[in-house]
N, C-alpha and C positions, 0 to 999 in steps of 0.2 A: 341216186340223183342217176337218170339215165345218160347213157353216152358220155361217162365220164371216167377216165382213167382210175383204177383203184388199186394199184399195187403199192405195196408198202412205201416205197421210195417216195413215189407221188404223193402220196396222202402225207408223209412227213415234211416234204417240200411245201406242200399247201399250209400244213400247221405251222412252219416256220415263218413263211410270209406273213400270215395272220398274225403271228406273235409279233414281228416285226411292225406291222400296223397299228397293233393296240399300243406296242411301247410308244411309238410317235404320236399317238393320241392322248397319252397321258392316262392309259386306263391302268389299275394297280396291276403289280405282278402277279403271277401265279403264287399261290397260297396267301396271298395278301388282297383277296377279294377280286381277283380278276373274271372268275366263272361267274360271281353273282353280279358284277357290274355289267358285264356283255349280256346275260341273260336278261337284265332289267332294261338295258338300251333297246334291244330286241323283242322283246315280249316273248320270250321262249323259256323252257326249262334249264335249270342249270346243267342238268345232265345231259341235254344236247350240246350245250357249248362246250362240256367237258371232252365230248367225243372229239369235236372240232379242234381243241387245242391238244389233245393228245395224238392227233393224227389217225383216229380210229373210223372216221367218216367225214364226208363232204356235207356241207349243209345242202337243204331241197333248194332249188333255183330261185323262190322267191327270197329265202331268207340269206342267200349268197347274195344276190341284189341289194337286199337292206344292210347287209354288212359292209358292201361295198359305198353305198350311200352314205350311211352314218359315220364311216371313218376315213372318208374322202380317199377312195381308192377306185380302181376298176376291176370288173367281173374277171376280165381277161387276166388280168395282171395276178389277181388273187387266187384264180383257179389254176392257171397254167404257168405263170412267170414270163408272160410274153407280152408284148405292146406296153404301152405307157402305164406307169404306175398310177399316175394322177389323173383326173378328169381334165379333158381339154376345154369344159366350158366355164373354169374359172375366169371371173370377171371382176375387175376392178372399176368402181365408178364413184365419182364424187356425190356428197350430200348424204345426210342423214334419210333411211327409208328403212322399211321392214326388211329384214334379212342383212343390212349392212351394219358394220361396225367401225369406229375409227383405227386407223394405224397409229399409234401412239408413240412418241418418244419415251424412252424409261423415265424420263424426269416428269413427264406429264401425267403417270399414272394415278399417283396420289390425289393430284386435283381432280382428275376425271372422275374419280370415285366418290368425291365430295362436293365438287362445283362443276357439274360437266359442261354447262352452258359457258362458263368462263374458258374452258379449253376449246369447245366446239368451232369458236371463231379461227382458231390457229390450225385445225386439222386440214391437211390438205388432200388426204387419200382416206376414202372409206372403202373397205374390203368387203364383197359379197361373201357372206358367210353361211349361207343357205340355211339360217335358222338355227346352229348349232349351240349358240350362246344366248343369255338373256338379254333384255333391254340395257343392262349396264354393261354388257360384254366389250370387248376391244381385242384389237391384235397389237402386236409389237415383235420386233424382229430381234432374233438371238443375234449377240454380238460379241461371243466369245466361244472358246471351246470346250465349256466345263461339262457339257451336256452330250458331247462326242463319245463314241462313234454314233450312239443311237439317234441324237438330235444334233446336227450339225452347224457350226456357225452361219448364219444368214437367213436360217429357216424362219419362217413367219408364224409366230404362235398365237392360237386363237384361244382367248381366256375368258372364263366365266366366274366371276366376283361373288355370283350368287351360289355356286355349286358347294356342295359340302365337301370340306377336306377330310380325306380319308388317308389312312396308311397306305404308303407306296403311291399317292397322287403327284404327278409333276406340277409343281405351284409356282407362283410368283409370290415371293416374300421378302421382307425387308426387315433385317436385324435392326436393333437399336443402335443408331448412330451410323446406320449404312445406307447402303444404296439397294434397291429393288435386283432380285436375281431369281433366276430359274433354278429350282433344285426339286429333286425328290423327297418327300417328307417321309421319315421314317419315326414311328412311335414304338417305344419299347419301355415297357414297365414305368409308366407314368412320365419318361424323359422323352424330349423332342429333338431329333436331329435333321439338319438338312444335309443332303447327299449329291454330290455330283455324279454323273452316270461316267464320267471320265475319271478313271482311277488314279489319274496323275494328281487329282485334287484330294484332300482329305475331308473327311464327314466331319462336321462341326455340330456341337450341341448348341441349342438355342433356348433360352427361357421365355416365360410367360408374356414377354414385352415384344416378342416377334409379331410382326402385323403381315397378315395375309391378303395378298391382293387378287386371289383368285386361282383357279384350277386351270390348268392347260388341257383343252379337250382334243387339240390336234395341232400338228406341225404341218405346213405346207411349204413347198419349194418351188419358187417361181423366178424366172429370169430378168423380168421386169414388170414395172408397174406404169399403167396408162393413168394419168392425171390430167384432169382439165380444169 
């Protein structure tokens, strides 16, 4: 990529920022499908992605722009670490429309997936989501520190209930006789675990009764909503 600093320290810093963006977007971690997931999202080869993740090379400019768009960041921040990490064009607007998803309370998630029309009348904020989730997608605000420091309390999570649940993904799940929660799923030798990213919380094993309400595809940080 022309006119781009390419010393090892700057390449490593780029790779670290890219890793942070992918973590916050719910992409599986390294060695658990990250390389393939990004390659599929951007329609590039896994080898190219591996070079980005290892800090061996930068993406071409069109792929850098695609990375920024797909994972809700800016080219300047991703490449250089300067400027705003998040696009300034994020908008909030009322009403169902293409590219908008409802901002739900945690207690509304199950009903939204089974009877969306009943929930729709009570939704006051619709989030512009730039088409990153499907027609049943929704947003919900993280209310605790269980995913810190990667995803902090107050983050707005975009969730796709129709995306495949794979090992290492961030998911919204509900244990039997429990409440919906955001966790990383760990699949190991036929066993299923829910893991907090905050090491202060233990990893718990769950059975077949666990209900998945979707895969977190990105986390956004905003200071206020515009609700009409």
